[in-house]
N, C-alpha and C positions, 0 to 999 in steps of 0.2 A: 900326748893324748891325741886321739883320732880327731879329724876335722869335724866329724859328725858330733862327737861328744862336746867338742868345743862350742859348736853352733848352738846345740841345745842348751848348754850351760849358760851361754850368753843370753839366749831368748828367755830362759826361765828367770835369770837374775834380773833382766830388764823388766820382765812382768812383775817380779816381786817389788822392785823399786817404784814402778808406776802404779802399784796397787792394782794390777790387772790379772794377777793370778787367782784363779778361783780356788779359794781355800775350802777344805771340807767343813761342813757344819757337824756339830755334836749331834748324835742320835737324839731324838726327842725325849726318850725316857731319861738320858743322861742329863739333858738340860733341866728337866723338871726336878730330878734328884738334886742337882746342884743348887737349884733355886730354893728347894725345901731345906737344904743344908744351911743356906744363908739365914734362915729364920731361927733366931736363938731359942724361940718357944716352941719349935716343932715338936710334936709328940710322936711316939712310936707308932700308934695306930694311923696318924696322918701320913707319915713316911711310908708305911706299908700300903697305904691306899695308892700312892704315887707309883711305887715299884710294882704293886700287884697288877697293874694294868698290862704289864709285860710278863707273859707266863714263862717265857724261856729264861729271862733274867731272874725271876722268883725261883725257878728250879735250881738255877746255878748258885744262887746265894744259899739255898738250903743244903745243896751239896757241899759247898765250902765250909759251912759251919759244922757239918758232920764228917769232915775230912780228918784223917789221923792227926793232922797238926793242931786242929782247934777243938776237936770233939771233947765232950765230957762223957760220963758214963750214961747219960740220958740222951736217947736219940731225939733229934729235933725234927718235927714233921711239918710245921707250918711257918710261914713268913714272920709272923709276929714274934714267935719264939726265937727265931733266928736273929732278928734285929735286936731283941732284948739281950740276947747272948753276946752279939758283937758290939752293940752300942751304936749310936746314931752316926758319929763321925766315920767309924770303921766302915759301917754299911754303906754310907754315901760314897766314900772313896772306892770301895770294892765295886759297887754298882756302876760307877762312872767308868772305871777301867774295864769291866767286863762288857759293858754296852758297846765299847769301841770296836769289839769284834764285828759288829754289824757293818762297820765301814769298810772292812777288808773283803769286799765283794767285787768281782770284776765281770766284764762281759765277754772277755776273750780267755782262752785256756792258758795262754802264756802268762798273762798278767795275773790271772787267778792263782796259778802255781806260785808266782813270785809273792803275791799277797799272803797266801798261806804260810810261805817260808818266813816272811817278815813277822807275821803274827805269832807262829810257833816259836821263833827265836825270842820274841818279846815276852812270851809267857814263861819261857825257860828263865830269862834274865830277871823277870819279875819274881819268880819262886826263889831264885838264889838271893835276890835282894831282900825279900821278906825275912829269910833265915839270917842273913848277915845282920840286918837291922836288929832282929830279936836278940841275937847272941853277943853282938859286939858293940852296940850303941844304945843310947837312951832315946833315940829317935822313934817315930811312929812306924810300925810295921805296915800299916795300911797305906801310909804316904809312900813308903819305899816300894810296895807292890804296884801302886798307881804309877809311880815314876818308871818302873821297869816296863809296864804295859804301854806307856805313851812315848818312850824315849825315841822311837823310830817313827813317829807319826808323820814326819816330813817326807817319808818315802811315798805316801798316798798320792800327792798331787803330780809327782814325777810319773808314777805308774799310769795315772789318769791321762797325762800328756802322751805317754808312750802308746796308749790304746788307740790314739787318734793319729799317730805317726808311725807308719809301718816300718820305715827305714830304721827307726830306733828300736822298735820291737824285735826286728829280726837280727839286730846286732847286739848280742847279750854283753859283749865286753864293754862296748860304749855305754850301754844302759847301766851296767854295774858301776862304771866309772862316774857317770853322771850322778847316780844315787849317792855314792860315797862322798862326792864333792859338795852336793847341794842340800841333801836332806837336813843337815844340822841348821842351815840358815832358815829353811822353810819351816822346820819343826818349831823353832823359837816363835816364829811369826804366828803359827797356827795357835799355839798355846797362849800367846798374848791376846790373840783375837778372842779366844775362848775365856779370857779373864781368869786363867789359872794363877795361883800364887807365884810370886817371883822365884821362890826357892825351887819350883818345879819347872816354871816357864823357860828358864835358861839352860835346862838340862840338855836338850838335843845338841846345842852348840858347844857344850863343855865336857860332856862325858868321854869324849876321845882325846881331850888335852891332857896327856899323861904326865905333863910336868906341872899341872895345876896344883897349887898349894894354898887352900883357903885357911882362914884362921882356925877353924874347928870343923870336926867331921860333919858332913852334910849328905843330902841324898845323891848328889853328883858322885861323891866318893863311893857310895854304896853301889850305885849302878855301874860305875867304872870297874870296881873290883869284881862284880858279878859278871860283867862282860868278859873280862880277862879269864875268870875261872870257867866260864862256859866254853872256852876254846881249849882248855887243858887237854893234852893228849891228841890234839889234832895238828895239822901242819900250817895252821893259819899264821899269817905274819905277825899277829899280836904275841904269838908264843915265842917268837924270835927276839922280842923286846927284852931289855933288862928290867924286870919287874922291881928289882931292889931300888930302882931310881924313881919308882912311882910313889909320890907321897901319900896317896890314898891308903896304901897298905898300913903304913905307920900309924896314921890317924885312926884306923880301925883296930890298931893293935894286933895286926896279922903278920905272920912271917910270909914274905912273898914267895919263898920256896916251898911253902907247905901246900899239899894237895888236900883241899877241904874234903874231897870225896873219899879220902882215905880214912877220915874220922867217921866211924860207923854211925854215930848219932847224928852228926851234921848231914851226912850223906842221905840218911833216911828222911831227915827233916826236909832236905832239898827236894828229894823225890816226891814227898808228900805235898810240899808247896807247889811243885810244878803240876802234879796231877790234879790238885784242887782247882787250878786255873783252866784246865783243858776241857 
């Protein structure tokens, strides 16, 4: 590892340990949606009132509910119809995940490009996670989608740090190395600060542990398999791993050597899931 990467890593870890790292805060609309979701008596009109204050988010939710993956033969044109169709929990998870995109904004072109790259990869993995969850588990597809959208959230403070340190910004190898090493630790910390449930909050630090073997299938397994599948056909180091030794495949009941994209129905569902999030 370069001296620069080593120095930055030490500084960031020290800042985390001393609670000095400025962690991003959830966008206001996501905070309000999560607050609303905690009320067991929340009504659909009340939730719509919270989401309806954000015109962009409202449009995205209506787009999602009309996407090939979720649509019925009746077009949905307003938020109340969309929430009625999706249900309150699904809507809350989807709204929280989609609101995250507001955080991936930067002041410099280099960091902005990197943030776009991270967000695009996250939406790709969220889309694959949604489909894997629906087809191979009894878990909740909305939670799997949210898990995919937030699994790289720990990259944000590193990029914010890089914006203020030109020497790191101009050394992409060191920057990528630091991101790879530290984003899982920071990710867990952010999600715990946001009071995310434990089954999601530990995802950043666990999804790249390819020997992990929990008692039963969970969202970490889904995001892990979705991550590996997202690199199929590329020369990424993950494609060089022996996938038959990754327990998550067996827990999902998947053949590690199978290319899910080769299955026309699954491939179409993945395309639809990814495009509904973009």
